[in-house]
C-alpha positions in Angstrom: 3.4 -16.0 31.0 0.4 -17.0 29.1 -1.2 -15.7 25.8 -3.7 -14.0 27.7 -0.9 -12.1 29.9 0.6 -10.9 26.5 -2.4 -9.1 24.9 -2.6 -6.0 28.0 1.3 -5.6 27.6 1.8 -2.3 26.2 3.6 -2.6 22.7 6.9 -1.2 22.5 7.9 1.7 19.9 10.3 1.5 17.8 13.5 2.9 18.5 15.8 5.0 15.8 19.3 5.6 16.1 19.8 8.8 16.8 22.9 8.7 14.3 20.7 8.0 11.3 19.1 10.6 9.4 15.2 10.4 8.9 13.0 12.7 6.2 9.2 13.4 6.8 7.0 11.5 4.9 3.0 13.0 4.5 0.5 10.3 4.7 -3.1 10.5 5.6 -3.0 10.2 8.8 -0.1 12.6 9.6 3.0 12.8 9.2 5.4 9.5 9.4 9.2 9.5 10.0 11.2 7.0 8.1 15.1 6.3 8.0 16.5 7.8 4.5 18.5 5.1 2.5 21.4 6.1 1.3 23.8 4.4 -1.4 27.3 4.6 -1.2 29.0 4.5 -4.3 33.1 5.7 -5.1 32.6 9.2 -5.0 30.0 10.4 -2.4 26.8 9.2 -0.4 23.5 8.6 -2.7 20.1 8.2 -1.7 18.5 5.2 -3.0 15.1 6.0 -4.7 12.1 3.6 -3.5 10.7 1.3 -6.0 7.5 0.7 -6.6 5.8 -2.4 -7.3 4.2 -3.2 -10.6 0.7 -4.7 -10.0 -0.2 -7.2 -12.8 -2.5 -10.2 -13.4 -1.6 -13.4 -14.8 -3.5 -15.8 -16.9 -2.8 -19.0 -18.9 -4.5 -20.3 -21.6 -3.9 -23.7 -23.2 -0.7 -22.4 -25.0 0.6 -20.1 -23.0 0.9 -17.6 -20.0 -0.2 -14.0 -20.0 0.9 -11.1 -18.3 -1.0 -8.0 -18.4 -0.4 -4.6 -16.5 -1.8 -0.8 -16.9 1.1 1.1 -17.1 -0.4 4.8 -17.3 2.4 7.4 -17.8 5.0 5.6 -19.1 6.2 4.4 -22.5 7.4 1.3 -24.8 10.5 2.5 -24.5 10.5 3.0 -20.7 9.3 -0.4 -20.1 12.6 -3.6 -20.2 11.2 -6.8 -20.1 13.7 -10.3 -19.1 12.4 -13.6 -19.8 13.8 -16.6 -18.7 12.6 -20.6 -19.1 10.5 -19.8 -15.7 10.7 -16.5 -14.8 9.3 -12.5 -16.0 11.3 -9.5 -14.8 9.6 -6.2 -16.0 11.1 -2.9 -14.7 10.2 0.4 -15.9 10.0 4.3 -15.0 7.5 6.8 -15.1 8.3 10.2 -15.7 6.6 13.4 -14.3 5.7 16.0 -16.6 5.7 19.1 -14.3 7.2 19.2 -10.9 5.0 20.1 -8.2 5.7 21.3 -4.2 5.3 18.9 -2.3 3.0 21.8 0.3 1.5 21.9 -3.2 -0.8 18.9 -3.0 -3.7 18.3 -2.0 -3.6 14.2 -2.6 -0.8 12.2 -3.5 -1.6 8.9 -4.9 -0.2 8.1 -7.8 3.3 6.5 -8.2 6.1 8.5 -10.0 10.1 6.9 -10.2 11.5 3.7 -11.1 9.0 0.0 -10.8 9.6 -3.5 -11.3 7.8 -7.0 -10.9 9.4 -10.4 -10.9 7.3 -13.3 -11.5 8.4 -17.2 -11.1 6.1 -18.8 -13.6 4.4 -22.3 -13.2 5.6 -23.9 -16.0 7.9 -23.7 -18.4 8.0 -21.1 -21.6 9.5 -20.5 -24.5 11.7 -17.2 -24.0 12.8 -17.1 -27.3 9.3 -17.0 -28.7 7.8 -14.8 -26.1 6.1 -11.8 -27.2 5.1 -7.8 -26.0 2.3 -5.2 -26.9 1.8 -2.2 -25.7 -2.1 -0.3 -27.0 -3.5 2.2 -24.3 -1.7 2.0 -21.7 -2.0 -1.5 -21.2 1.3 -3.7 -21.2 1.1 -7.4 -22.6 3.3 -10.1 -22.4 2.8 -13.1 -24.2 4.4 -16.4 -22.6 4.5 -19.5 -24.7 4.3 -22.6 -23.0 6.3 -25.4 -23.7 4.5 -29.0 -24.1 6.7 -31.3 -23.2 5.1 -35.0 -23.5 5.2 -36.9 -20.6 4.8 -40.3 -21.9 6.2 -41.8 -25.0 5.4 -45.3 -27.1 8.1 -46.8 -27.9 8.6 -49.7 -30.5 10.2 -52.6 -30.0 12.8 -53.8 -32.2 13.9 -57.2 -33.0 18.1 -57.6 -31.8 
């Protein structure tokens, strides 16, 4: 069968396990069905909350790598940053101040709940000297680069 023959073939629709719980999700294109994900615990089954992906800017200067993110509606106490010599993980949670019923929304584009983002760094950084600031809803993480000298001149000693 050639590629041209496949173009006219109908695309098979995904099947949903009849035993799987599904939930309705309102979307701009209509109602969408997706499987409910559950986490088994020792005592019961808990629905897993989806985790949003934090949007970031990453840039570098001669001496450091900087990660910036606009995180509106989050306090510094709700942000957790883990730094190693080659990666950074930022986690947090945005809490909604008031409860709004799903049927009362006209638009719902803001993400509420847990979020995270991990970044593999292009260069080794000094995790002990890393600093994070939070001002006007902007998180800035400054990661000093470890500058390793590639060439070292040796003096020859008489032995």
